N, C-alpha and C positions, 0 to 999 in steps of 0.2 A: 195283733195282726200287723205285719210289716207294710209300711207305706210304699205304694207303687210309684216310682219316679217317672214322670213324663216331661218331655222338653216343653218349655214355655218360651215364646218369643219375647225378647226384651226390647222390641221396636217401640219407639216413642209413639204415643197417640198424637192426633192432630193438635190438641191443645198444648201438650208438652213440647211439641216441635215449635210452636209459636212462642212459647215462654222460655225456650232454651237459652241459657246463659252459661257459656263454657269458658275455659281458660284462654281459648283463642277463637277467632271467628271461623265458623264452619258453614258453608252454604248448605241449606236443607239437611240438617242432621237427622238421620233416621234412628240412630241408637245413641245412648249416653256415651260420651267420650271416655269415661272412666272404665268402660267395659272392653275397650280395645287393648290388646296386648301386642307387644313387639318382640319378635324372635330374631336374633342375629345369627351370624355364622357359628358363633360359639355355642348357642343353644341348639342349633341344628346338629352340630358335631356331637353334643352330649346325647341327643336323641337318635343319633345314627342315621340321620336323614340328609338328603341332598337338596339344598335350597334352590338349585337350578331347576328342579322338577316341579316347583310350585307354580301354579297358574292363577292369575287374578280371576275371581269368580268361583273357583273350586271350593268345595266344602270339606272340612276335615273334622274329625271327632276328637275332642279333648278328654283325656282321663287325667284328673288332677287331684292333688291334695293341697288345701290351703289352710293356713293358720289364721285364726281370728286375732287381729292386732289391736282393734279399737272398737268399742261399743259406746254409742251415745243414744239416749232417749230424751226427747223433748216434746213439747206440745205439737210441733210440726211433724213428728213421726220418729222413726228410728233410723240409725245409720250403723252399719257394721262394715268395717274395713278388713279385708283378708289379703294375706300375702300368699301367692301361689308358691309352694315349695317343691313339689314333685309334679311332673307332667309327662304324659305320653300322648302321642298323636297317631291317628290312623286315617287314611283317606276314605271318605264316604263315597267319592266319585268312583274309585277303583272297585270298592265293595259292591256298588249298585250298577256297574256296567252291564252285567249279565241280565239285569231286570228290564232292560229297554226293549 
């Protein structure tokens, strides 16, 4: 039977927020800094999108392929690093406008 994929929030719980130690100081981090990606004009061009249309707070859907680059297992847990190699984006706000 194929696994059904459902979205899971990566938001840090209250204890993790208190214990947060990142590469740079961040006031009240809600999510691990390693999960943030940055897209420049070059990436927007490759995606055929106009970066001037982006608005802070909007949500978009990522479709991506990532290659596992590193795996580590220790007593503290596991760590898997992946490099995003292929990416597509669609606006969830545009898709859900008619639902309001």
